[in-house]
C-alpha positions in Angstrom: 15.5 -26.0 -8.2 13.1 -27.4 -5.6 9.9 -29.1 -7.2 6.7 -27.1 -7.1 4.0 -28.7 -5.1 0.9 -29.3 -7.3 -1.3 -31.6 -5.3 -3.2 -28.9 -3.4 -3.6 -26.8 -6.4 -5.0 -29.7 -8.3 -7.4 -30.2 -5.7 -8.6 -26.4 -5.8 -8.9 -26.7 -9.7 -11.1 -29.7 -9.5 -13.3 -27.9 -6.6 -13.6 -24.8 -8.6 -14.6 -26.7 -11.9 -17.4 -28.7 -10.0 -18.7 -25.5 -8.5 -19.4 -23.7 -11.7 -21.4 -26.3 -13.8 -24.4 -24.9 -15.4 -27.6 -24.6 -13.7 -31.3 -24.4 -15.0 -34.0 -22.0 -13.6 -36.2 -23.6 -11.1 -37.1 -22.0 -7.8 -37.9 -24.4 -4.9 -39.6 -24.0 -1.6 -37.1 -26.1 0.6 -39.4 -25.7 3.6 -38.8 -24.8 7.1 -36.6 -27.1 9.0 -36.9 -28.4 12.7 -39.9 -29.6 14.4 -42.7 -27.5 16.1 -42.2 -26.4 19.8 -45.4 -25.9 21.5 -44.2 -22.9 23.5 -44.1 -20.8 20.4 -47.7 -19.8 19.7 -47.2 -16.7 17.6 -46.0 -16.4 14.0 -44.6 -13.0 13.6 -43.2 -13.5 10.0 -43.8 -16.3 7.3 -42.3 -15.0 4.1 -40.9 -16.4 0.9 -39.0 -14.6 -1.6 -36.5 -14.6 -4.4 -33.4 -12.7 -4.8 -31.4 -12.3 -8.3 -27.8 -13.4 -8.4 -26.8 -9.7 -9.1 -27.5 -8.6 -5.6 -25.2 -11.1 -4.2 -22.9 -9.4 -1.6 -25.6 -7.5 -0.1 -27.8 -7.9 2.8 -31.7 -8.2 2.9 -33.4 -7.0 6.1 -36.9 -8.0 6.4 -38.9 -6.3 9.7 -41.2 -8.2 12.0 -43.1 -7.1 14.9 -42.5 -8.6 18.5 -45.5 -8.3 21.0 -44.9 -7.2 24.7 -44.4 -9.8 27.1 -42.2 -12.0 24.5 -39.7 -14.3 26.4 -38.2 -15.8 23.2 -38.0 -15.5 19.4 -37.4 -18.4 17.0 -35.9 -18.1 13.6 -36.1 -20.9 10.9 -35.0 -20.5 7.3 -34.2 -22.4 4.1 -33.0 -21.7 0.7 -32.5 -23.4 -2.7 -29.5 -24.4 -4.7 -29.1 -24.0 -8.5 -31.3 -26.1 -10.5 -33.9 -26.2 -7.7 -32.4 -28.4 -5.2 -32.2 -28.2 -1.5 -29.1 -28.5 0.8 -25.7 -28.5 -0.2 -23.8 -25.8 -2.1 -22.8 -23.3 -3.6 -25.6 -20.9 -2.8 -25.3 -19.7 0.5 -27.5 -17.2 2.8 -26.2 -16.1 6.2 -28.6 -15.1 9.1 -28.5 -12.3 11.6 -31.1 -10.7 13.9 -31.6 -7.2 15.0 -33.3 -5.3 17.9 -35.9 -2.6 17.4 -34.3 0.6 15.5 -33.9 4.0 17.3 -36.7 6.3 16.2 -36.1 7.8 13.0 -33.7 5.2 11.5 -34.3 3.3 8.3 -31.5 0.7 8.7 -31.2 -1.8 11.3 -27.4 -1.0 12.4 -24.6 -2.3 14.6 -26.1 -0.9 17.7 -29.3 -3.0 17.2 -27.2 -6.4 16.3 -28.5 -9.3 18.2 -26.3 -11.7 16.8 -25.1 -13.4 13.5 -24.6 -17.0 12.8 -23.7 -17.1 9.2 -25.0 -20.2 7.4 -24.2 -22.2 10.5 -27.7 -22.9 11.9 -31.1 -22.8 10.0 -33.2 -23.0 13.4 -32.3 -20.6 16.2 -33.5 -18.9 19.3 -32.9 -16.0 21.2 -34.3 -15.7 24.7 -33.9 -14.2 28.1 -32.0 -17.5 29.1 -28.6 -18.2 28.4 -26.9 -20.8 26.4 -27.2 -24.6 26.9 -24.6 -26.3 29.1 -21.3 -27.3 27.4 -22.1 -31.0 27.8 -25.1 -30.5 25.8 -23.6 -28.3 23.3 -20.6 -30.8 22.9 -22.5 -34.2 22.7 -22.0 -34.4 19.1 -21.3 -32.2 16.0 -25.0 -32.2 15.4 -25.8 -31.1 18.8 -23.5 -27.9 18.5 -26.0 -26.7 15.8 -29.1 -27.8 17.2 -32.2 -25.8 18.6 -32.4 -26.5 22.2 -35.7 -25.7 24.1 -35.4 -23.1 26.8 -31.9 -21.9 25.6 -30.5 -19.1 23.4 -28.6 -20.3 20.4 -24.8 -19.5 20.5 -24.0 -16.4 18.3 -26.7 -14.5 19.6 -27.0 -12.4 22.6 -29.3 -13.4 25.4 -31.5 -10.8 27.3 -34.7 -9.2 27.5 -36.9 -9.3 24.4 -38.0 -5.7 23.9 -41.4 -5.1 22.1 -41.3 -3.4 18.8 -40.1 -4.1 15.2 -37.2 -6.3 14.9 -35.6 -7.7 11.6 -34.0 -10.9 10.3 -31.3 -10.1 7.8 -30.1 -12.4 5.1 -26.6 -12.1 4.1 -26.5 -12.8 0.4 -23.0 -14.5 0.6 -23.1 -16.3 -2.6 -25.5 -16.8 -5.3 -24.4 -18.9 -8.3 -24.1 -16.3 -11.4 -25.5 -19.1 -13.6 -28.5 -19.5 -11.3 -30.8 -17.6 -13.8 -33.8 -17.6 -11.6 -31.8 -16.2 -8.6 -32.1 -17.9 -5.0 -35.4 -18.6 -3.3 -35.8 -18.5 0.4 -38.2 -19.2 3.0 -38.3 -17.6 6.6 -40.4 -18.2 9.6 -40.1 -16.1 13.0 -42.3 -17.2 15.9 -42.5 -15.6 19.6 -43.1 -17.2 22.8 -44.2 -15.9 26.3 -43.5 -19.3 28.0 -41.4 -18.9 31.1 -39.3 -21.9 30.1 -37.2 -19.2 28.0 -36.9 -16.6 30.9 -36.5 -19.0 34.1 -32.8 -18.7 34.1 -31.7 -15.3 33.1 -28.2 -14.9 31.5 -25.5 -13.9 33.9 -22.2 -13.4 32.0 -19.0 -13.7 34.0 -17.4 -10.6 32.6 -13.9 -9.8 31.3 -10.9 -8.7 33.0 -8.2 -6.4 31.1 -5.5 -6.8 34.0 -2.2 -7.9 32.8 -1.3 -11.6 32.6 2.4 -10.4 33.1 4.0 -6.9 33.7 7.4 -8.1 32.2 8.3 -6.8 28.6 9.6 -9.6 26.3 8.8 -11.6 23.3 5.3 -13.3 23.7 4.1 -16.3 21.6 0.5 -15.9 20.3 -2.3 -16.8 17.8 -4.1 -13.8 16.5 -7.1 -15.4 15.0 -8.7 -18.3 17.0 -12.3 -19.0 17.0 -14.7 -19.5 19.8 -17.9 -21.3 20.4 -20.2 -18.2 19.6 -20.5 -19.7 16.0 -22.5 -22.9 16.4 -20.3 -26.0 15.3 -17.2 -24.8 16.7 -15.4 -26.5 19.5 -16.0 -25.3 23.2 -13.9 -22.5 24.4 -12.6 -24.7 27.1 -11.2 -27.2 24.5 -9.6 -24.4 22.3 -7.9 -22.6 25.3 -6.5 -25.7 26.7 -5.0 -26.6 23.3 -3.6 -23.0 23.2 -2.2 -22.8 26.5 -1.2 -26.2 27.8 2.4 -27.2 27.5 3.6 -29.2 24.5 4.2 -32.2 26.8 0.4 -32.1 27.7 -0.6 -31.7 24.2 -0.8 -28.0 23.7 0.8 -25.2 22.0 2.4 -23.6 24.9 1.1 -20.0 23.8 1.2 -16.9 25.9 -1.9 -15.3 24.3 -4.7 -15.8 21.9 -7.3 -13.4 20.3 -10.6 -15.1 20.6 -12.9 -14.0 17.6 -16.1 -15.2 16.4 -17.8 -14.0 12.9 -19.5 -10.8 13.1 -20.7 -11.0 16.8 -19.2 -10.0 20.2 -21.5 -12.2 22.2 -18.5 -13.8 23.9 -16.8 -10.7 24.9 -18.5 -10.2 28.4 -18.1 -13.8 29.3 -14.8 -14.5 29.5 -13.5 -14.3 33.1 -14.2 -17.8 34.1 -12.0 -18.9 31.2 -9.2 -16.5 32.0 -9.2 -17.6 35.6 -8.6 -21.1 34.4 -5.4 -20.2 32.7 -3.4 -17.9 35.1 -0.5 -16.0 33.6 -2.0 -16.4 30.1 -3.9 -13.7 28.1 -7.4 -13.9 26.1 -7.9 -11.0 24.1 -11.6 -10.7 22.7 -12.0 -9.8 19.0 -14.5 -10.2 16.0 -13.6 -11.6 12.6 -15.5 -9.2 10.4 -16.6 -11.4 7.4 -17.7 -9.5 4.4 -18.0 -11.0 1.0 -14.9 -9.6 -0.5 -12.6 -10.2 2.3 -12.2 -11.1 6.2 -10.6 -9.0 8.8 -10.1 -8.8 12.3 -11.4 -6.0 14.8 -8.8 -6.9 17.5 -9.9 -6.0 21.1 -12.8 -5.3 23.3 -14.5 -2.1 22.1 -18.1 -1.3 20.7 -19.3 -3.4 17.9 -18.6 -2.0 14.5 -20.7 -2.6 11.6 -19.1 -5.0 9.4 -21.2 -4.8 6.3 -19.5 -3.4 3.2 -22.3 -4.5 0.8 -25.6 -2.8 0.0 -28.3 -3.0 2.4 -31.7 -4.0 1.1 -35.3 -3.9 2.6 -38.9 -4.5 1.2 -40.3 -1.5 -0.7 -43.9 -2.2 0.5 -45.8 -2.3 3.8 -46.1 -5.2 6.1 -47.1 -7.8 6.5 -44.6 -9.6 4.1 -45.5 -12.9 2.8 -43.9 -13.0 -0.5 -41.2 -10.8 -1.7 -40.1 -11.0 -5.5 -36.6 -9.5 -6.4 -38.6 -6.4 -7.6 -40.2 -5.9 -4.1 -36.9 -5.1 -2.4 -34.8 -1.8 -2.8 -31.6 -0.5 -1.5 -31.7 1.7 1.7 -28.0 2.0 2.1 -25.0 1.6 -0.3 -21.8 0.0 -0.2 -19.1 1.1 2.3 -15.3 0.7 1.8 -13.4 -1.4 4.5 -11.2 1.5 5.0 -14.2 3.5 6.5 -14.7 0.5 9.1 -10.9 0.3 9.6 -11.0 3.8 10.7 -14.0 3.2 13.0 -12.0 0.3 14.6 -8.9 2.3 15.3 -11.0 5.4 16.7 -12.3 2.9 19.3 -8.7 1.9 20.2 -8.8 -1.5 18.7 -6.5 -2.6 15.7 -7.2 -4.0 12.3 -5.9 -7.3 10.7 -6.6 -8.6 7.3 -7.1 -12.2 7.4 -5.9 -15.0 4.8 -5.7 -12.4 1.8 -5.0 -15.1 -0.9 -7.0 -17.9 0.1 -9.1 -19.8 -2.3 -9.1 -16.8 -4.9 -10.0 -19.2 -7.6 -12.9 -20.9 -5.8 -14.9 -18.1 -3.9 -17.8 -20.4 -3.2 -15.4 -22.8 -1.5 -14.8 -20.2 1.2 -17.0 -17.2 0.6 -15.1 -13.9 0.7 -12.1 -15.4 2.3 -9.8 -14.0 -0.3 -9.2 -10.2 0.0 -10.9 -8.7 -3.2 -11.0 -4.9 -2.4 -9.1 -2.6 -4.3 -6.1 -0.8 -2.7 -8.0 2.4 -2.8 -10.9 1.1 -0.7 -8.4 -0.8 1.5 -6.1 2.2 2.5 -3.2 0.3 3.8 -2.5 3.4 6.0 -5.6 2.1 8.3 -4.3 -1.4 8.3 -2.2 -2.6 11.4 -1.5 -6.2 10.4 -1.8 -8.8 7.7 -1.6 -12.5 7.8 1.3 -13.8 5.9 0.4 -17.4 6.9 -2.9 -18.8 7.9 -3.2 -22.3 8.9 -0.4 -24.9 8.0 2.7 -24.3 6.3 3.2 -27.8 5.4 0.4 -29.7 3.6 -0.9 -32.1 5.0 -0.3 -30.7 8.6 1.3 -33.9 9.7 4.1 -35.2 7.7 3.9 -32.5 5.0 5.0 -33.2 1.5 4.3 -29.6 0.0 4.2 -26.0 1.2 0.9 -24.2 1.9 0.2 -23.0 -1.7 -1.5 -19.8 -0.4 1.3 -18.6 1.5 3.6 -17.1 -1.3 0.8 -14.9 -2.5 -0.2 -13.8 1.1 3.6 -12.7 1.6 3.5 -11.2 -1.8 0.4 -9.2 -0.8 2.0 -8.2 2.3 5.1 -6.8 0.8 2.8 -5.0 -1.8 1.1 -3.1 1.1 4.4 -2.1 2.5 5.5 -0.8 -1.0 2.9 1.8 -0.5 4.9 3.2 2.4 2.6 1.8 5.0 3.9 0.4 8.1 2.1 -2.9 8.7 2.8 -5.9 10.9 3.4 -9.4 9.6 1.4 -11.9 11.6 0.4 -15.7 11.4 -2.6 -17.3 12.7 -4.2 -20.8 12.8 -7.7 -19.7 12.1 -8.5 -22.8 14.3 -12.3 -23.4 14.7 -12.1 -26.8 16.4 -9.7 -26.6 19.1 -7.1 -28.7 17.3 -9.6 -31.2 16.2 -10.0 -30.5 12.5 -7.9 -32.7 10.2 -8.6 -31.1 6.7 -5.4 -30.4 4.4 -5.8 -26.7 5.2 -6.4 -27.2 9.0 -4.3 -26.7 11.9 -4.4 -26.4 15.4 -4.4 -23.3 17.6 -0.6 -21.8 17.5 0.1 -22.9 13.9 1.1 -20.5 12.8 2.2 -18.5 15.8 3.1 -14.7 15.8 6.1 -13.7 18.3 5.2 -10.1 19.6 7.5 -8.0 21.6 5.4 -6.2 24.1 6.1 -4.1 27.3 3.6 -6.3 29.2 1.3 -9.2 28.6 -2.0 -7.3 28.3 -4.5 -6.4 25.8 -3.1 -2.9 25.6 0.5 -4.1 25.4 -0.3 -6.6 22.5 -2.3 -3.7 20.9 0.8 -1.3 21.2 3.1 -3.9 20.1 1.4 -4.9 17.0 0.7 -1.2 16.1 4.6 -0.8 16.5 5.1 -3.7 14.0 7.1 -5.8 16.7 6.3 -9.1 15.3 7.6 -12.0 13.4 5.8 -15.2 12.4 6.7 -18.9 13.1 4.9 -20.5 10.3 5.1 -24.0 11.6 4.1 -23.0 14.9 5.6 -22.2 18.5 8.2 -24.8 18.3 10.0 -23.0 15.4 13.3 -21.1 15.4 13.5 -17.7 17.3 14.7 -14.9 15.2 15.9 -11.3 15.9 17.1 -8.4 14.0 18.7 -5.6 15.7 19.9 -2.3 14.0 22.6 -0.2 15.6 23.1 3.6 14.3 25.9 5.6 16.3 24.2 7.7 18.8 20.9 6.1 18.7 19.1 3.4 20.6 19.4 -0.4 19.4 16.2 -0.8 17.1 14.4 -4.0 16.9 12.0 -5.7 14.3 9.5 -2.9 13.7 11.5 0.2 14.6 12.6 3.0 12.3 16.1 4.2 12.3 17.9 7.0 10.6 21.7 7.5 10.2 24.6 7.6 7.7 24.6 3.6 7.7 23.0 1.1 10.1 24.8 -2.1 11.4 22.4 -5.1 11.4 22.7 -8.2 13.7 20.5 -11.1 12.5 20.2 -14.1 14.8 18.4 -17.6 14.5 18.3 -20.0 17.4 16.4 -23.2 18.1 16.3 -24.6 14.5 17.5 -28.0 15.9 15.0 -28.0 18.7 12.3 -28.0 16.2 12.9 -31.5 15.2 12.4 -30.8 11.5 15.2 -31.8 9.4 16.5 -30.4 6.0 18.9 -27.6 4.9 18.4 -24.4 6.8 19.2 -20.8 5.5 18.7 -17.6 7.0 17.6 -14.7 4.3 18.0 -10.9 4.6 15.4 -9.3 2.8 15.3 -5.6 1.4 12.1 -4.3 0.3 10.8 -7.8 0.2 13.6 -9.0 -2.0 16.4 -11.4 -0.9 19.9 -9.7 -0.7 21.8 -12.0 1.1 21.4 -15.8 2.1 23.6 -17.7 4.8 23.1 -21.3 4.8 23.6 -22.8 8.4 23.3 -26.1 10.3 22.7 -27.1 13.9 21.0 -24.6 16.2 21.2 -21.4 14.3 23.5 -18.6 13.3 24.4 -15.0 14.0 25.3 -12.7 11.2 26.7 -9.0 11.4 26.7 -6.6 8.7 26.7 -2.9 7.8 24.3 -1.3 5.0 23.9 2.3 3.9 21.1 1.8 1.4 17.8 2.9 2.7 14.9 0.6 2.7 12.9 -2.0 4.8 15.0 -4.7 6.1 13.5 -8.1 7.2 14.4 -11.9 8.0 13.1 -15.1 6.4 14.3 -18.5 7.5 13.7 -21.5 5.0 14.2 -25.1 5.3 14.6 -27.5 2.3 13.4 -31.0 2.8 12.8 -33.5 0.2 13.7 -30.9 -2.3 10.9 -28.7 -1.3 11.4 -25.3 0.4 9.5 -24.3 3.4 9.3 -21.1 5.2 10.0 -21.3 8.8 10.2 -17.6 9.9 9.0 -14.2 8.4 9.6 -10.8 10.2 8.3 -7.6 9.9 10.9 -5.1 8.8 13.2 -2.6 10.2 13.0 0.7 8.2 16.2 2.6 7.5 16.5 5.9 6.2 19.9 7.3 5.4 20.5 10.7 7.0 21.9 12.4 10.1 21.3 10.3 13.6 18.3 11.3 15.5 19.3 11.1 19.0 22.3 13.4 19.9 23.3 15.7 22.5 23.4 19.4 21.8 24.9 22.5 23.5 24.6 23.1 27.4 23.5 26.5 28.4 24.7 27.7 31.9 22.8 29.9 34.2 25.6 31.9 35.9 23.1 33.4 38.7 22.1 30.0 40.0 24.9 27.8 38.9 22.6 25.6 36.8 22.1 24.9 33.3 19.9 23.1 30.3 21.2 20.6 28.1 19.7 20.3 24.5 18.9 16.8 23.3 17.5 15.8 19.9 15.4 12.7 19.3 13.5 11.3 16.3 11.0 9.0 18.3 8.6 9.2 21.2 10.0 7.9 24.4 11.7 9.0 27.6 15.0 10.8 28.3 16.9 10.4 31.7 19.9 12.6 32.6 22.2 11.6 35.3 25.7 12.6 36.5 27.9 12.6 39.5 26.6 15.2 42.1 23.7 16.1 39.6 20.1 15.9 40.2 18.3 13.4 37.8 16.3 15.2 35.2 13.7 13.2 33.1 11.2 14.1 30.3 8.7 12.0 28.4 8.7 13.2 24.6 5.9 12.8 22.3 8.1 12.6 19.0 10.8 14.0 17.0 12.3 17.2 18.2 14.9 19.1 20.3 14.2 19.0 24.3 15.9 20.6 27.0 16.9 18.7 30.1 17.8 20.4 33.5 21.5 20.6 34.9 21.2 20.9 38.7 24.2 20.4 40.9 24.1 19.1 44.3 26.6 17.9 47.0 30.1 18.4 46.2 29.6 20.0 43.0 27.3 22.5 44.3 30.0 23.4 46.9 32.7 23.5 44.1 30.8 25.9 42.1 30.1 28.1 45.0 33.7 28.2 45.8 35.5 28.4 42.3 32.7 29.7 40.2 32.9 27.1 37.6 33.1 23.2 37.2 33.1 20.6 34.5 30.8 17.5 35.0 30.2 14.2 32.8 26.7 13.7 32.1 25.0 10.5 31.0 21.6 10.9 29.0 19.6 7.7 28.4 17.0 7.6 25.7 14.3 4.7 25.7 12.1 4.9 22.7 8.6 3.5 23.1 8.8 -0.3 22.3 12.7 -0.1 21.9 15.9 -0.5 23.6 17.7 2.0 25.8 20.8 3.9 24.4 23.0 6.0 26.5 25.2 9.1 25.4 27.7 11.2 27.4 29.0 14.4 27.3 31.2 17.0 29.3 29.5 20.3 30.4 30.5 23.3 32.0 28.6 24.8 34.7 29.0 28.5 35.8 28.3 30.5 39.0 29.0 34.3 39.8 
């Protein structure tokens, strides 16, 4: 039996123990970070306050007034740690800023969001001017998070500064339960009318949704890559070069990525210049919705959706606010289940993806809200389009691994649990890379590790959206150089199904193929596994480049593939696929009876299908007849003779003709059936 890797788990245990040490009650004003900037001449808000640990997971909005003529807003804040210290962890307060509300509204909502920086920066500016040049931003790690005079801080949307009541929002990400006095915070907001903040108005480059390729096929992508609209991350230029450059040039050779930032869409309208630098490659905008009980992606360019599942709080008294005790704040909106947000995302045409569902469950302060902690009822798997079965490296450490990622088995188990409810959900894998391949921690990996393979009709945002929603995916856990796999399902009279499809028939012939194992350069003992409902039912050891196995099954269930490699007496997972769903029963693509129209010499042929797609009827001396079908049902195709057949009918009054009917299901392969039919004419 392979040994169980314990080193990463031991590290997690030590981290968790260190972070739950008892704390004494002592509130501390940690002061305001950063130095004064003479261009800010008005203090719009100066407030200190306390929030009890019981309110963790919520959001505290504190309004402030912005005068007319303002060109910039500066926000600085701090908070204390258990025992009264400043800096460090585990306590965490995030930051967001909101434009004025619409008349009559109480809550500052998604429509008013001006940006969200999490806890990455404690000193930020929002102005009419855009962002600092890449060279300034990337001068050092500290520079990436620095306040820069004259420029909007990344994570916030540049533009006009409207007069009215704005709000800062403190995300109560983590307050140590043992911190009996709660968390103490200090916020200062200043405004400026200086033209240094408005002399170079922001002009984003836009975004093109044109296909990068119009060809159908399997495309390699990373569905969770972070951009620079989180201060501290690598520049987008570096990240996309790593994603799209060929392996020989130090890249991952991907075809597409979804570029996400935490809780903001600032990057969405400024991607065209990056797209132009990588012709034939696809950049899909998205948002990682970071909540305090789980993270998920809103994949695609669509209106911003409120990510806040926790309660929203506001001061109960009237401004000006200078001191706010915990008793001075009250709830103005209750909690919201993620399923409600999923529904809004899908209604906008985007798709949903649960990220790293099992990571750091035992040490939540290490990665706030990273593990998925919502109940099945609050999640509603029918509204989930994809789940990450692998996030980051499969081997630990990334280079010369000696153990598998300890979070992967639980992530796969969660995915299979979701499928057990009857939901059809795509298996995906991602890097969650924030540093364009530059991070070197034990759980860091470069863009493309893991890689998700997606079968799409075209390489476009809509093509990838349709493909993932159709579950046409499998994951290369070590990255794009991993083996390729395919699983085809054949039922007599049905189109050949691929990964993600559903088929019905008395039995199904499955063909499983692995190629490219030797090309990966990773050594060990390889095996191909057939899974039924998440459990291994067949194992085929193989050597060399790969193997092909064909077999027939009649038991219903979901059938998927897994490829494993044993090296150094340790098992690693190389590939994991979404299933093919098989239901025993009569076939769902068949040709029925033909009915002749004696007066005209024409007719109609009944055709039954079980999936949406396109039907095409052809035959010698027959006019083509086609029909797009929306779903399961019986449809009629016209039989219209021409040429010699038409003359024969006119002369003899009857004729037989062989017809071919091709059915191409959406996202699947074409199948053709033939039948002889009789036409009559008086």
